[in-house]
C-alpha positions as CSV (number, residue, x, y, z in Angstrom):
1,X,-14.0,-49.5,-7.2
2,X,-12.5,-48.8,-3.8
3,X,-12.1,-52.4,-2.8
4,X,-10.0,-53.4,-5.8
5,X,-8.5,-50.0,-6.7
6,X,-4.9,-51.2,-6.0
7,X,-5.1,-53.9,-8.6
8,X,-6.2,-51.3,-11.2
9,X,-3.7,-48.7,-10.1
10,X,-1.0,-51.4,-10.3
11,X,-1.4,-51.4,-14.1
12,X,0.8,-48.4,-14.2
13,X,3.7,-49.6,-12.0
14,X,3.5,-53.3,-11.1
15,X,5.7,-54.3,-14.0
16,X,8.5,-52.1,-12.5
17,X,8.5,-54.1,-9.3
18,X,8.2,-57.6,-10.7
19,X,4.4,-57.9,-10.4
20,X,1.8,-58.6,-13.0
21,X,0.5,-55.3,-14.3
22,X,-2.6,-57.1,-15.7
23,X,-3.8,-58.2,-12.3
24,X,-6.9,-56.0,-12.9
25,X,-8.0,-58.5,-15.5
26,X,-9.2,-60.7,-12.7
27,X,-12.1,-58.3,-12.4
28,X,-12.9,-58.1,-16.1
29,X,-16.4,-59.5,-15.6
30,X,-17.3,-56.9,-12.9
31,X,-19.8,-54.2,-14.0
32,X,-17.4,-51.7,-12.4
33,X,-14.3,-52.7,-14.4
34,X,-14.4,-50.0,-17.0
35,X,-15.2,-47.3,-14.4
36,X,-12.3,-48.2,-12.3
37,X,-9.9,-48.6,-15.2
38,X,-11.0,-45.2,-16.6
39,X,-10.6,-43.5,-13.1
40,X,-7.1,-44.8,-12.8
41,X,-6.3,-43.8,-16.3
42,X,-7.5,-40.2,-15.7
43,X,-6.3,-39.6,-12.1
44,X,-3.8,-42.2,-10.9
45,X,-1.4,-42.8,-13.7
46,X,0.1,-39.3,-13.6
47,X,1.1,-39.9,-10.0
48,X,3.8,-42.3,-11.3
49,X,5.3,-39.8,-13.8
50,X,8.3,-38.2,-12.2
51,X,8.1,-35.4,-14.8
52,X,4.5,-34.5,-14.1
53,X,4.2,-30.9,-13.2
54,X,2.5,-30.3,-9.9
55,X,2.1,-27.7,-7.2
56,X,4.3,-27.9,-4.1
57,X,2.8,-29.3,-1.0
58,X,2.5,-25.8,0.5
59,X,0.0,-25.0,-2.2
60,X,-2.5,-27.5,-0.8
61,X,-2.3,-26.5,2.9
62,X,-5.2,-24.0,2.8
63,X,-7.4,-26.6,1.0
64,X,-6.6,-29.3,3.6
65,X,-7.1,-26.9,6.5
66,X,-10.5,-25.9,5.0
67,X,-11.6,-29.5,4.6
68,X,-10.7,-30.4,8.2
69,X,-11.9,-27.2,9.8
70,X,-15.4,-28.4,10.1
71,X,-16.2,-32.0,10.9
72,X,-18.9,-33.4,8.7
73,X,-19.7,-36.6,10.6
74,X,-18.2,-36.6,14.0
75,X,-19.2,-37.3,17.6
76,X,-17.9,-33.9,18.4
77,X,-20.0,-32.0,15.9
78,X,-23.0,-31.7,18.2
79,X,-20.8,-30.3,21.0
80,X,-19.2,-27.8,18.6
81,X,-22.7,-26.5,17.6
82,X,-23.8,-25.8,21.2
């Protein structure tokens, strides 16, 4: 899904910039096609709606700080635990 996510996401905006919105059809035979199409439908397409109601960036600052406050997989993790 990650490798070809852009082609699936493009379904929602490629036609506005002169590209083929059906580029994702190149992956129709993939066992991951439906999963990626569904993911983009549920989560990506709203990102292209200028009227979509969302929280301001400041709302997310505590969440981002919490995620980055403790490294999960870092060469520095061992040093921080000592």
